[in-house]
LOZAGU-101115 format. One record per residue: residue in one letter; x, y, z of N, C-alpha, C, O in turn. Coordinates in steps of 0.05 Angstrom, whole numbers, padded with zeros to 5 digits, always signed. Layout:
BEGIN
AXYZXYZXYZXYZ/...
END
This chain:
BEGIN
M+02756+01712+02133+02735+01701+02151+02742+01666+02159+02756+01652+02145/A+02733+01659+02180+02738+01635+02188+02727+01612+02176+02703+01613+02177/A+02737+01588+02163+02726+01571+02147+02705+01550+02163+02708+01542+02186/H+02686+01544+02148+02668+01529+02155+02666+01502+02142+02682+01498+02123/D+02650+01482+02148+02647+01459+02138+02634+01463+02110+02614+01477+02108/I+02645+01452+02088+02630+01464+02062+02610+01438+02056+02618+01415+02053/S+02587+01444+02056+02567+01431+02047+02558+01429+02019+02561+01448+02005/P+02546+01406+02010+02537+01412+01976+02531+01432+01968+02541+01443+01949/L+02511+01442+01986+02497+01472+01981+02520+01492+01979+02520+01507+01959/L+02537+01494+01997+02560+01514+01993+02572+01513+01976+02577+01535+01965/D+02583+01490+01964+02600+01485+01946+02586+01491+01916+02598+01500+01897/R+02563+01485+01915+02547+01490+01890+02540+01521+01884+02537+01532+01861/L+02536+01535+01913+02542+01564+01907+02565+01578+01905+02563+01602+01898/G+02587+01568+01912+02614+01576+01910+02617+01593+01937+02631+01614+01940/L+02604+01581+01954+02605+01603+01983+02630+01585+02002+02634+01561+01997/R+02644+01598+02021+02655+01587+02041+02640+01595+02072+02647+01584+02093/V+02622+01609+02071+02607+01619+02094+02583+01613+02079+02580+01611+02055/P+02561+01609+02103+02530+01603+02099+02520+01629+02093+02498+01631+02105/I+02525+01649+02082+02511+01673+02085+02505+01686+02057+02523+01692+02042/I+02478+01688+02052+02469+01703+02025+02462+01727+02033+02447+01729+02053/Q+02469+01750+02021+02458+01774+02022+02435+01778+02004+02436+01773+01980/A+02411+01788+02019+02388+01783+01999+02386+01803+01978+02398+01824+01982/P+02372+01798+01956+02379+01815+01936+02354+01837+01939+02332+01832+01929/M+02359+01857+01951+02340+01878+01958+02337+01903+01934+02350+01924+01936/A+02322+01899+01917+02316+01923+01895+02316+01952+01905+02300+01959+01922/G+02329+01965+01898+02333+01989+01904+02351+01997+01928+02357+02020+01933/V+02359+01977+01940+02382+01981+01965+02401+01966+01961+02421+01978+01968/S+02408+01937+01951+02427+01928+01948+02446+01942+01921+02434+01954+01903/T+02473+01940+01923+02493+01951+01899+02507+01932+01888+02503+01910+01897/P+02521+01934+01870+02542+01921+01861+02565+01916+01885+02574+01894+01893/A+02572+01940+01894+02590+01943+01913+02585+01924+01940+02601+01906+01948/M+02563+01931+01951+02554+01911+01971+02558+01881+01960+02574+01867+01972/A+02544+01872+01939+02542+01846+01933+02573+01834+01927+02577+01810+01927/A+02594+01852+01921+02622+01848+01915+02632+01844+01946+02644+01823+01953/A+02628+01861+01960+02636+01858+01993+02631+01833+02004+02649+01820+02016/V+02605+01823+02002+02597+01802+02014+02614+01777+02000+02626+01761+02013/A+02612+01777+01971+02626+01754+01955+02655+01752+01964+02663+01729+01968/D+02672+01774+01969+02696+01773+01978+02700+01763+02003+02720+01751+02009/S+02675+01768+02026+02678+01753+02046+02671+01726+02052+02669+01717+02074/G+02667+01712+02025+02658+01687+02030+02636+01679+02026+02634+01655+02022/G+02609+01697+02025+02582+01693+02025+02579+01697+01996+02598+01695+01981/L+02551+01705+01987+02537+01700+01962+02525+01729+01963+02507+01734+01979/G+02536+01748+01944+02531+01774+01936+02505+01773+01920+02501+01757+01902/S+02484+01793+01927+02459+01788+01905+02454+01816+01895+02461+01836+01907/L+02442+01816+01875+02436+01839+01862+02399+01834+01850+02391+01815+01836/G+02384+01855+01861+02355+01853+01854+02348+01863+01830+02339+01885+01832/V+02348+01852+01799+02341+01869+01781+02318+01863+01774+02317+01862+01749/G+02295+01858+01787+02263+01852+01781+02254+01879+01771+02235+01880+01756/A+02268+01903+01780+02255+01925+01771+02274+01943+01749+02272+01967+01746/M+02290+01928+01736+02311+01941+01717+02303+01931+01690+02285+01914+01686/T+02315+01942+01674+02313+01942+01650+02338+01918+01638+02359+01918+01650/T+02336+01903+01621+02358+01889+01612+02382+01901+01614+02398+01893+01631/A+02386+01926+01593+02415+01935+01599+02422+01948+01629+02446+01949+01634/E+02407+01955+01643+02411+01963+01668+02420+01940+01686+02437+01944+01703/A+02409+01916+01682+02414+01887+01694+02445+01879+01684+02463+01873+01700/R+02448+01881+01659+02476+01877+01650+02495+01891+01662+02516+01881+01667/K+02489+01915+01668+02509+01938+01669+02518+01929+01702+02541+01922+01709/A+02494+01931+01720+02496+01920+01746+02517+01896+01752+02535+01896+01769/I+02510+01875+01733+02527+01851+01730+02560+01853+01729+02578+01840+01740/Q+02558+01873+01713+02590+01883+01697+02603+01894+01721+02624+01885+01730/Q+02589+01915+01733+02603+01933+01757+02610+01916+01778+02632+01919+01787/F+02593+01893+01790+02601+01873+01805+02631+01859+01795+02652+01858+01808/R+02626+01848+01770+02651+01835+01762+02679+01854+01761+02702+01845+01766/E+02672+01882+01753+02698+01897+01756+02706+01897+01786+02729+01905+01790/L+02692+01888+01810+02700+01892+01838+02704+01863+01850+02717+01859+01871/S+02692+01844+01838+02700+01815+01853+02695+01795+01830+02681+01796+01810/A+02711+01779+01841+02709+01751+01822+02696+01727+01834+02698+01704+01825/G+02682+01735+01856+02666+01718+01874+02642+01712+01864+02635+01722+01843/P+02623+01694+01878+02593+01689+01867+02577+01710+01868+02578+01725+01887/L+02564+01713+01849+02538+01728+01845+02512+01715+01843+02510+01693+01833/N+02490+01729+01852+02465+01720+01855+02446+01737+01840+02447+01760+01850/V+02431+01736+01823+02415+01755+01807+02387+01745+01812+02380+01721+01808/N+02370+01765+01822+02349+01752+01829+02322+01770+01810+02322+01794+01804/V+02305+01752+01804+02282+01771+01780+02258+01766+01795+02258+01752+01815/F+02236+01777+01783+02210+01774+01795+02193+01755+01773+02195+01761+01749/V+02179+01737+01780+02160+01720+01763+02136+01725+01774+02123+01706+01781/H+02126+01747+01777+02099+01755+01786+02077+01747+01759+02085+01746+01736/R+02059+01743+01764+02040+01741+01746+02036+01773+01729+02037+01793+01742/P+02033+01774+01705+02031+01802+01696+02014+01810+01701+01994+01795+01703/A+02011+01838+01707+01987+01853+01717+01965+01852+01707+01967+01852+01682/R+01939+01850+01715+01919+01855+01697+01906+01883+01698+01898+01890+01720/K+01903+01901+01676+01889+01925+01678+01862+01923+01689+01848+01903+01684/D+01853+01945+01706+01827+01945+01713+01826+01976+01714+01833+01987+01735/P+01818+01992+01692+01821+02020+01694+01797+02033+01714+01801+02055+01726/A+01770+02016+01718+01760+02028+01739+01772+02029+01773+01769+02048+01787/R+01783+02006+01780+01795+02005+01804+01820+02025+01803+01823+02040+01822/E+01835+02026+01783+01853+02045+01778+01852+02074+01780+01868+02088+01791/T+01829+02081+01769+01820+02110+01775+01811+02111+01802+01819+02130+01815/A+01793+02092+01814+01789+02100+01842+01808+02099+01862+01806+02110+01884/W+01828+02085+01852+01855+02080+01870+01868+02111+01868+01881+02118+01888/L+01867+02125+01850+01885+02148+01842+01868+02173+01858+01878+02191+01871/A+01839+02170+01853+01821+02190+01880+01829+02186+01901+01840+02204+01913/R+01826+02160+01910+01830+02156+01936+01859+02173+01949+01860+02188+01968/L+01877+02166+01937+01909+02179+01938+01907+02208+01937+01923+02222+01949/R+01888+02217+01922+01893+02254+01913+01896+02268+01932+01908+02289+01928/P+01886+02259+01962+01884+02279+01982+01917+02277+01997+01928+02295+02010/E+01928+02254+01992+01951+02249+01999+01976+02266+01985+01994+02278+01997/F+01972+02262+01956+01985+02282+01944+01984+02309+01947+02004+02323+01948/E+01957+02319+01948+01954+02347+01955+01965+02358+01975+01971+02381+01975/R+01970+02344+01997+01980+02347+02027+02008+02356+02019+02020+02371+02034/R+02021+02347+01993+02043+02350+01991+02054+02370+01970+02076+02374+01960/G+02026+02384+01966+02032+02402+01936+02032+02391+01912+02041+02405+01894/A+02024+02369+01906+02024+02355+01885+02000+02345+01877+01980+02346+01892/S+01999+02331+01847+01974+02321+01841+01980+02285+01831+02003+02277+01825/P+01963+02272+01831+01966+02243+01826+01969+02242+01793+01959+02260+01780/P+01984+02220+01782+01987+02218+01755+01951+02215+01743+01931+02212+01757/D+01953+02217+01720+01929+02218+01707+01922+02186+01705+01900+02178+01712/T+01944+02167+01692+01936+02144+01693+01959+02125+01707+01979+02137+01715/L+01958+02097+01711+01977+02076+01719+01986+02061+01702+01970+02053+01686/Q+02011+02054+01700+02025+02037+01687+02036+02008+01697+02025+02002+01718/E+02049+01994+01689+02064+01973+01702+02092+01983+01691+02102+01984+01669/P+02103+01992+01719+02134+02006+01716+02152+01986+01708+02173+01996+01701/Y+02151+01958+01707+02173+01937+01700+02154+01913+01693+02131+01911+01701/R+02171+01895+01676+02160+01869+01674+02171+01845+01682+02195+01841+01686/S+02146+01827+01685+02154+01802+01697+02170+01790+01679+02169+01796+01655/F+02193+01767+01692+02214+01753+01677+02198+01732+01660+02208+01720+01640/L+02171+01728+01669+02158+01701+01652+02155+01718+01627+02149+01701+01610/V+02155+01745+01614+02150+01749+01593+02176+01763+01580+02177+01771+01557/D+02196+01766+01599+02220+01773+01588+02243+01763+01576+02264+01762+01590/D+02244+01755+01547+02263+01743+01537+02290+01756+01534+02312+01743+01533/D+02289+01777+01533+02313+01787+01530+02326+01789+01558+02350+01793+01558/M+02314+01787+01579+02333+01786+01607+02341+01757+01610+02362+01750+01621/L+02325+01742+01602+02330+01709+01600+02358+01708+01585+02377+01698+01596/A+02359+01718+01560+02382+01717+01543+02407+01731+01557+02431+01725+01557/M+02396+01748+01565+02425+01763+01579+02439+01750+01605+02462+01752+01610/L+02421+01736+01618+02430+01719+01642+02442+01694+01634+02460+01682+01646/V+02431+01687+01611+02449+01658+01599+02475+01671+01584+02495+01657+01583/E+02477+01692+01574+02502+01700+01562+02517+01712+01589+02541+01707+01588/E+02510+01723+01608+02531+01733+01627+02537+01713+01649+02558+01715+01662/Q+02519+01695+01653+02526+01668+01667+02530+01675+01699+02549+01665+01710/P+02516+01690+01713+02520+01695+01742+02521+01665+01754+02507+01649+01742/R+02535+01658+01774+02534+01637+01788+02510+01630+01794+02508+01605+01792/V+02486+01641+01803+02464+01637+01812+02444+01652+01801+02452+01673+01791/V+02420+01647+01799+02399+01664+01791+02370+01655+01810+02361+01632+01808/S+02360+01673+01824+02337+01664+01842+02309+01679+01832+02309+01699+01818/F+02292+01669+01839+02266+01675+01834+02246+01682+01853+02243+01665+01870/H+02228+01706+01856+02213+01714+01877+02182+01721+01859+02179+01732+01837/F+02162+01710+01878+02139+01708+01865+02124+01687+01853+02100+01689+01848/G+02138+01666+01849+02133+01640+01834+02155+01627+01823+02177+01626+01833/L+02149+01617+01799+02165+01600+01784+02171+01606+01753+02150+01611+01741/P+02186+01607+01744+02185+01614+01712+02181+01593+01701+02176+01572+01713/H+02182+01595+01671+02171+01570+01652+02192+01555+01655+02213+01561+01666/R+02184+01529+01640+02203+01504+01641+02227+01511+01622+02251+01506+01628/R+02219+01523+01596+02239+01532+01586+02259+01551+01595+02282+01549+01587/Q+02250+01568+01610+02271+01587+01626+02286+01567+01643+02310+01564+01638/I+02274+01552+01661+02295+01538+01675+02314+01521+01657+02338+01519+01661/E+02303+01511+01640+02328+01491+01626+02346+01510+01616+02370+01503+01618/A+02340+01533+01605+02358+01555+01589+02380+01557+01609+02402+01549+01604/L+02374+01567+01629+02385+01575+01654+02408+01551+01667+02432+01553+01670/H+02393+01531+01672+02410+01513+01677+02433+01501+01660+02455+01492+01668/G+02423+01505+01631+02440+01491+01610+02460+01511+01615+02482+01500+01613/A+02463+01539+01620+02485+01554+01622+02503+01546+01645+02526+01554+01647/G+02493+01529+01664+02510+01521+01688+02506+01539+01713+02523+01542+01731/I+02483+01551+01712+02468+01573+01739+02454+01557+01751+02436+01544+01741/A+02461+01556+01777+02449+01546+01800+02421+01565+01803+02418+01589+01798/L+02402+01547+01812+02375+01568+01813+02361+01565+01838+02358+01541+01846/L+02352+01585+01853+02338+01585+01875+02310+01596+01873+02304+01608+01852/A+02295+01594+01889+02266+01604+01892+02255+01603+01921+02260+01587+01939/T+02240+01624+01920+02227+01634+01948+02199+01617+01955+02181+01619+01939/A+02196+01602+01979+02174+01591+01988+02163+01601+02008+02179+01605+02027/T+02140+01607+02013+02129+01610+02042+02107+01597+02050+02087+01606+02061/S+02112+01569+02042+02095+01549+02050+02104+01523+02037+02118+01524+02017/R+02097+01499+02049+02099+01477+02043+02091+01469+02013+02108+01458+01999/A+02065+01476+02003+02059+01470+01976+02080+01488+01959+02089+01477+01939/E+02087+01512+01963+02105+01528+01944+02129+01514+01942+02142+01516+01922/A+02135+01501+01962+02166+01489+01965+02167+01465+01951+02188+01458+01940/A+02140+01447+01950+02139+01423+01942+02135+01432+01907+02143+01416+01891/A+02125+01454+01899+02125+01463+01870+02157+01472+01862+02165+01468+01839/I+02169+01483+01877+02198+01488+01875+02219+01467+01867+02238+01469+01851/E+02212+01446+01883+02228+01422+01878+02218+01406+01857+02233+01393+01842/A+02191+01406+01855+02180+01387+01826+02193+01403+01801+02203+01390+01783/A+02192+01434+01800+02208+01444+01780+02242+01435+01773+02255+01440+01753/G+02247+01425+01789+02277+01420+01787+02301+01443+01798+02325+01441+01793/I+02290+01462+01813+02305+01486+01824+02325+01474+01843+02316+01456+01857/D+02348+01482+01846+02369+01470+01860+02363+01473+01895+02369+01453+01908/A+02352+01497+01910+02345+01505+01935+02324+01519+01932+02314+01530+01912/I+02317+01517+01964+02288+01531+01968+02296+01556+01987+02310+01551+02006/V+02289+01582+01981+02294+01598+02005+02265+01598+02021+02245+01605+02009/A+02265+01591+02043+02246+01588+02060+02243+01619+02075+02258+01628+02092/Q+02224+01629+02066+02220+01664+02076+02196+01660+02094+02175+01651+02086/G+02203+01669+02125+02183+01667+02147+02170+01693+02141+02177+01710+02124/Y+02147+01695+02160+02132+01718+02158+02151+01747+02167+02148+01770+02160/E+02167+01738+02184+02184+01760+02193+02199+01776+02178+02208+01797+02186/A+02203+01767+02157+02223+01779+02135+02210+01807+02121+02185+01811+02119/G+02226+01821+02115+02225+01842+02106+02216+01843+02071+02219+01823+02058/G+02207+01867+02062+02204+01862+02039+02175+01849+02026+02157+01843+02042/H+02172+01845+02003+02153+01828+01989+02151+01800+02000+02173+01789+02005/R+02127+01785+02004+02121+01763+02011+02127+01748+01984+02122+01756+01961/G+02138+01728+01989+02143+01712+01965+02124+01694+01952+02130+01677+01935/M+02099+01698+01961+02077+01686+01958+02075+01678+01927+02079+01697+01912/F+02069+01656+01914+02059+01655+01888+02035+01670+01876+02033+01682+01855/D+02015+01665+01898+01987+01674+01892+01985+01699+01918+01979+01693+01941/P+01989+01722+01912+01981+01735+01934+01954+01741+01940+01952+01759+01956/D+01932+01729+01931+01905+01734+01940+01897+01710+01951+01873+01706+01956/A+01922+01687+01957+01917+01664+01968+01913+01672+02002+01920+01693+02013/D+01898+01649+02014+01907+01651+02044+01937+01647+02049+01951+01630+02038/D+01946+01664+02067+01972+01661+02078+01975+01652+02104+01968+01665+02123/S+01985+01631+02106+01992+01610+02133+02008+01629+02154+02004+01630+02178/R+02026+01645+02141+02045+01663+02160+02061+01649+02173+02068+01661+02194/L+02072+01626+02171+02091+01609+02182+02117+01628+02181+02127+01641+02162/G+02127+01627+02213+02150+01639+02215+02172+01623+02208+02168+01602+02197/I+02200+01633+02216+02219+01625+02202+02230+01597+02216+02244+01580+02205/V+02221+01598+02242+02231+01571+02258+02213+01543+02242+02222+01522+02233/A+02186+01552+02244+02166+01534+02233+02169+01528+02208+02162+01505+02202/L+02178+01547+02185+02179+01537+02158+02207+01523+02153+02208+01500+02143/T+02227+01538+02159+02253+01523+02161+02248+01495+02170+02253+01477+02154/H+02240+01488+02193+02247+01465+02202+02230+01444+02188+02238+01421+02184/L+02211+01452+02183+02188+01440+02166+02199+01428+02138+02192+01406+02128/L+02212+01441+02129+02217+01441+02097+02247+01426+02101+02252+01408+02085/A+02266+01433+02119+02285+01417+02128+02281+01387+02130+02297+01369+02124/R+02256+01382+02140+02252+01353+02144+02244+01341+02120+02253+01319+02112/T+02222+01356+02104+02205+01343+02079+02218+01351+02057+02213+01334+02039/A+02233+01369+02047+02237+01376+02022+02264+01356+02012+02277+01345+02030/G+02269+01352+01988+02293+01337+01979+02310+01353+01968+02327+01344+01953/V+02309+01375+01974+02327+01398+01962+02336+01414+01985+02321+01415+02005/P+02363+01429+01985+02371+01448+02010+02351+01470+02010+02337+01480+01993/V+02354+01474+02039+02336+01497+02049+02350+01525+02060+02366+01523+02078/I+02345+01546+02052+02359+01573+02059+02338+01585+02077+02314+01587+02069/A+02345+01592+02097+02323+01605+02118+02333+01634+02113+02357+01641+02111/A+02308+01653+02112+02303+01682+02113+02287+01690+02126+02265+01678+02127/G+02290+01708+02138+02265+01723+02157+02275+01732+02186+02277+01713+02201/G+02280+01757+02196+02288+01767+02219+02316+01759+02228+02324+01764+02251/I+02332+01747+02211+02364+01738+02225+02383+01760+02218+02389+01764+02195/M+02391+01772+02238+02406+01793+02240+02435+01789+02249+02450+01807+02242/D+02446+01770+02263+02465+01767+02275+02473+01735+02272+02459+01719+02260/G+02497+01728+02284+02515+01699+02283+02488+01681+02296+02477+01661+02288/A+02484+01698+02320+02462+01674+02340+02439+01665+02319+02431+01642+02314/G+02429+01690+02307+02406+01680+02288+02416+01661+02269+02403+01641+02263/I+02439+01666+02258+02443+01646+02233+02455+01616+02246+02456+01596+02231/A+02463+01614+02271+02465+01588+02280+02447+01573+02288+02449+01549+02287/A+02417+01591+02299+02397+01575+02305+02386+01567+02279+02377+01544+02280/A+02383+01579+02258+02375+01572+02229+02389+01541+02219+02378+01520+02214/L+02416+01548+02220+02427+01524+02217+02424+01498+02234+02430+01476+02227/A+02417+01504+02254+02413+01484+02278+02382+01470+02272+02375+01449+02282/L+02366+01486+02256+02339+01478+02253+02342+01462+02220+02321+01460+02207/G+02362+01453+02210+02369+01446+02186+02375+01459+02159+02380+01446+02138/A+02375+01488+02160+02385+01504+02136+02408+01499+02129+02426+01499+02146/G+02414+01495+02103+02441+01497+02095+02459+01518+02093+02483+01517+02091/A+02439+01544+02094+02452+01565+02091+02428+01590+02104+02405+01584+02110/V+02437+01613+02107+02416+01634+02114+02414+01658+02094+02435+01665+02083/Q+02391+01670+02091+02392+01701+02077+02389+01723+02094+02371+01723+02111/L+02404+01742+02092+02398+01763+02109+02390+01789+02089+02404+01792+02069/G+02370+01807+02096+02368+01834+02085+02371+01850+02097+02392+01863+02093/T+02353+01859+02118+02350+01880+02128+02375+01885+02147+02375+01908+02157/A+02395+01869+02154+02417+01872+02164+02438+01889+02151+02455+01902+02162/F+02432+01886+02120+02449+01903+02104+02443+01934+02098+02459+01950+02088/I+02418+01936+02104+02401+01963+02093+02422+01993+02105+02426+02013+02091/A+02431+01988+02129+02452+02006+02141+02478+02004+02128+02493+02023+02133/T+02485+01989+02115+02512+01986+02105+02521+02014+02094+02506+02033+02090/D+02548+02013+02089+02557+02040+02075+02551+02034+02046+02550+02052+02029/E+02548+02012+02042+02543+02008+02007+02512+02014+02000+02503+02020+01978/S+02496+02009+02024+02468+02008+02012+02459+02035+02000+02470+02057+02006/L+02439+02033+01984+02426+02055+01970+02403+02065+01989+02393+02087+01983/A+02395+02054+02009+02378+02068+02027+02387+02097+02029+02409+02104+02036/D+02368+02114+02023+02368+02141+02031+02370+02148+02058+02366+02131+02075/A+02377+02176+02067+02377+02184+02095+02351+02181+02112+02350+02173+02135/G+02329+02188+02096+02299+02180+02110+02298+02153+02119+02293+02147+02142/F+02304+02133+02099+02300+02108+02104+02318+02099+02132+02309+02088+02152/R+02343+02106+02127+02363+02099+02150+02355+02114+02178+02357+02101+02199/E+02345+02139+02178+02333+02153+02198+02314+02134+02215+02317+02127+02238/R+02293+02127+02198+02272+02110+02206+02280+02086+02212+02266+02075+02229/L+02299+02073+02203+02305+02047+02211+02323+02044+02240+02328+02021+02248/F+02331+02064+02254+02337+02072+02278+02320+02085+02294+02328+02091+02316/S+02298+02091+02286+02276+02101+02303+02252+02077+02317+02252+02052+02314/D+02238+02092+02329+02215+02074+02343+02201+02056+02322+02190+02035+02329/A+02201+02066+02295+02186+02055+02276+02195+02026+02270+02181+02009+02260/A+02224+02021+02277+02235+01995+02272+02218+01973+02285+02214+01951+02275/H+02209+01981+02311+02197+01962+02333+02168+01956+02316+02157+01935+02322/H+02156+01971+02298+02130+01973+02287+02126+01960+02257+02109+01970+02242/T+02141+01940+02248+02139+01934+02219+02115+01924+02214+02103+01913+02233/T+02103+01925+02191+02081+01916+02185+02074+01903+02156+02086+01911+02136/V+02058+01888+02154+02054+01883+02127+02029+01896+02112+02007+01898+02123/T+02037+01906+02084+02014+01922+02076+02018+01918+02044+02038+01910+02033/R+01995+01925+02031+01991+01923+02006+01989+01942+01987+01989+01940+01962/V+01985+01966+02005+01982+01995+01989+02006+02006+01977+02002+02018+01956/I+02034+02005+01985+02050+02011+01971+02054+02000+01943+02056+02017+01926/S+02056+01977+01935+02061+01964+01916+02038+01944+01901+02040+01936+01878/G+02017+01937+01919+01998+01925+01903+02003+01892+01915+01984+01877+01913/R+02027+01882+01926+02025+01862+01940+02032+01861+01971+02040+01882+01980/P+02030+01840+01987+02038+01844+02013+02067+01841+02016+02081+01823+02007/A+02076+01864+02030+02103+01868+02034+02109+01881+02067+02090+01892+02078/R+02131+01878+02077+02133+01882+02108+02153+01905+02102+02174+01906+02088/S+02138+01927+02120+02153+01955+02118+02155+01962+02146+02143+01953+02165/L+02176+01982+02144+02175+02004+02176+02151+02009+02177+02135+02005+02158/A+02146+02022+02202+02120+02038+02201+02127+02063+02190+02148+02073+02197/N+02107+02076+02171+02107+02105+02164+02085+02117+02155+02063+02108+02161/A+02086+02137+02140+02053+02149+02136+02040+02134+02118+02017+02127+02123/F+02051+02127+02099+02039+02106+02080+02029+02079+02092+02007+02070+02086/T+02043+02070+02105+02030+02046+02124+02007+02052+02144+01989+02036+02149/Q+02010+02076+02154+01988+02082+02173+01959+02091+02159+01937+02089+02169/W+01967+02103+02129+01948+02109+02114+01932+02085+02103+01908+02087+02099/G+01945+02066+02100+01938+02041+02091+01919+02019+02114+01908+01998+02109/V+01921+02030+02134+01906+02008+02154+01882+02003+02145+01874+01980+02144/D+01868+02021+02140+01844+02012+02137+01831+02006+02109+01807+02006+02106/V+01849+02002+02088+01845+02001+02061+01838+01967+02057+01853+01950+02067/S+01822+01962+02046+01817+01931+02038+01831+01927+02009+01828+01939+01988/D+01847+01901+02017+01856+01889+01994+01849+01889+01970+01866+01893+01952/D+01824+01885+01964+01811+01893+01942+01803+01912+01922+01792+01911+01900/S+01814+01932+01939+01814+01959+01930+01839+01966+01911+01839+01982+01892/V+01857+01952+01919+01886+01960+01909+01890+01948+01884+01885+01924+01880/P+01900+01963+01866+01911+01960+01838+01927+01931+01839+01933+01924+01861/D+01933+01914+01815+01952+01892+01821+01975+01907+01816+01979+01925+01800/Y+01992+01892+01834+02024+01888+01830+02035+01883+01800+02029+01864+01785/P+02052+01905+01793+02058+01932+01800+02048+01952+01794+02063+01972+01795/I+02028+01956+01787+02011+01976+01774+02005+01996+01798+02007+02021+01796/A+01997+01983+01820+01996+02004+01847+02021+02015+01857+02022+02032+01874/Y+02045+02003+01847+02072+02013+01854+02080+02038+01842+02095+02055+01851/D+02067+02038+01816+02071+02061+01797+02060+02087+01813+02073+02107+01814/A+02038+02084+01826+02021+02108+01849+02039+02111+01872+02043+02132+01884/G+02050+02089+01877+02067+02093+01908+02090+02109+01897+02094+02132+01905/K+02105+02096+01877+02129+02116+01870+02124+02141+01869+02141+02157+01878/A+02101+02149+01858+02098+02176+01848+02091+02187+01874+02097+02210+01880/L+02080+02173+01888+02071+02197+01918+02095+02197+01931+02099+02219+01940/N+02118+02178+01936+02140+02182+01952+02156+02203+01939+02172+02216+01952/R+02153+02207+01912+02175+02228+01896+02154+02263+01902+02162+02287+01903/A+02132+02252+01905+02118+02282+01915+02125+02286+01942+02129+02309+01949/G+02126+02264+01961+02132+02275+01991+02161+02278+01990+02167+02298+02003/R+02182+02266+01981+02204+02278+01983+02210+02300+01970+02231+02310+01978/A+02196+02315+01945+02197+02338+01943+02195+02361+01961+02209+02381+01963/A+02167+02350+01979+02159+02364+02000+02174+02367+02024+02169+02384+02041/G+02198+02347+02028+02211+02348+02046+02202+02327+02066+02211+02328+02089/Q+02182+02304+02060+02169+02286+02077+02181+02257+02062+02178+02251+02039/T+02194+02243+02080+02199+02213+02073+02185+02190+02082+02196+02168+02085/G+02157+02195+02087+02139+02176+02104+02129+02156+02077+02116+02135+02082/Y+02135+02163+02052+02120+02150+02033+02135+02128+02022+02125+02113+02006/G+02157+02125+02029+02176+02108+02016+02169+02078+02021+02152+02070+02037/A+02182+02064+02007+02175+02031+02003+02203+02021+02025+02224+02010+02017/H+02198+02029+02055+02213+02023+02068+02214+01996+02086+02209+01993+02110/W+02223+01975+02063+02214+01944+02066+02240+01938+02088+02264+01945+02086/A+02227+01925+02109+02249+01916+02132+02233+01891+02145+02209+01887+02142/G+02251+01874+02160+02242+01855+02172+02234+01858+02203+02240+01879+02214/Q+02226+01844+02214+02222+01844+02245+02249+01850+02260+02251+01866+02279/G+02270+01836+02251+02295+01838+02263+02310+01870+02268+02330+01873+02282/A+02294+01894+02250+02295+01915+02244+02315+01931+02273+02336+01943+02271/P+02303+01926+02294+02314+01939+02315+02346+01934+02323+02361+01949+02336/L+02352+01909+02312+02379+01899+02316+02399+01910+02286+02418+01897+02280/A+02394+01927+02276+02406+01938+02252+02430+01955+02263+02428+01968+02284/R+02452+01954+02246+02479+01959+02252+02489+01983+02232+02476+01982+02211/T+02504+02001+02233+02515+02014+02217+02549+02010+02213+02568+02020+02226/L+02550+01994+02192+02579+01989+02184+02581+01986+02157+02562+01985+02142/S+02613+01983+02148+02610+01972+02120+02600+01949+02117+02591+01938+02137/T+02598+01938+02095+02594+01907+02088+02608+01890+02093+02599+01868+02100/R+02633+01893+02092+02656+01877+02096+02658+01880+02131+02661+01858+02142/A+02657+01895+02143+02655+01894+02171+02632+01880+02188+02635+01866+02208/L+02609+01886+02176+02582+01861+02181+02590+01841+02176+02588+01826+02195/M+02604+01830+02152+02600+01803+02147+02628+01797+02169+02623+01775+02181/Q+02644+01804+02175+02670+01795+02194+02652+01791+02223+02653+01772+02238/A+02636+01814+02227+02622+01811+02251+02605+01785+02253+02605+01773+02275/L+02589+01775+02231+02577+01754+02230+02588+01731+02235+02578+01711+02246/D+02614+01734+02224+02624+01708+02223+02638+01703+02252+02640+01680+02262/V+02647+01725+02263+02660+01721+02295+02634+01712+02313+02636+01694+02330/E+02606+01725+02308+02588+01717+02319+02580+01688+02320+02577+01675+02341/L+02578+01680+02297+02567+01653+02287+02588+01633+02299+02579+01611+02305/I+02613+01636+02302+02636+01620+02314+02626+01616+02344+02623+01595+02356/E+02622+01637+02352+02621+01640+02382+02592+01622+02390+02592+01604+02407/A+02575+01630+02378+02544+01620+02377+02543+01588+02382+02530+01575+02399/T+02563+01578+02358+02572+01547+02359+02582+01536+02378+02578+01512+02383/K+02598+01551+02393+02612+01545+02418+02591+01542+02446+02597+01531+02466/R+02569+01553+02443+02555+01550+02469+02543+01528+02475+02531+01526+02496/
END
């Protein structure tokens, strides 16, 4: 790929080009991350839903494929609050959807994975493995966790959806802010999912934070090509993060149903919903998002307990040949998705960025 000017941010993250592949849990793979890293960008693994052993294995698989920089992303959500009455009511509400697929809902719901806030084993593993970058979604880790990771020489990123969250990230000593516009696919990175969401788009949020934050800003949300990258850099971003652009790559874990929906009319109708996982997240339109249109937020169990039900319904649907209950996370740029290998996509992005900067 062509060389670009090396900013302090790119140097800190070990990048030759200002492109970060988003850490999409359940979609990104060691092979995808390695191809991005070998192409000069920052490859990422989303390990928030993995055990420590699974996360270590993924990191080691990446290292077997690439000597480039790796970002490991963890979830720092508030641990779920059990509410048996609400969870029972939720399962009863979902029962007709299960029965339409010839299945029954689970008897109870559990937290399918732990928050990094309470996972000392994951922290110890990351300190030992020393990926180039660790990033945080849904909030900030404890001070001792930040100090341990920094002490291991790891650069730290955290997602912000507002100026207030960005200020908290900067005050915590995090190295850079991922400015997540409302266009972005997947879970909103809001620290408090029940707080008012100002729904700032990538243009306003990136420009605002680039002018007010004292640390570099990484723009995320709706960026699918070199023109989008150039626009974000012109607003003051030091780099960009792309997720939806990588869903249809050869190395992605997205299944056939997800890929088919990505290249259908559903891509033009993404929607933010809480019903799939318990937290606001942008998904392609599907049977689950349609079912959730009239569901009030306060009836949905806490994240990730609600995800336990969502994953069970998806399994039941797939067993019956119905793929419309998946977590088809994708951003508003979904209609611009391309089917390429990850390396070919990175090459295309680089050429497009060069062309866009000449205009």
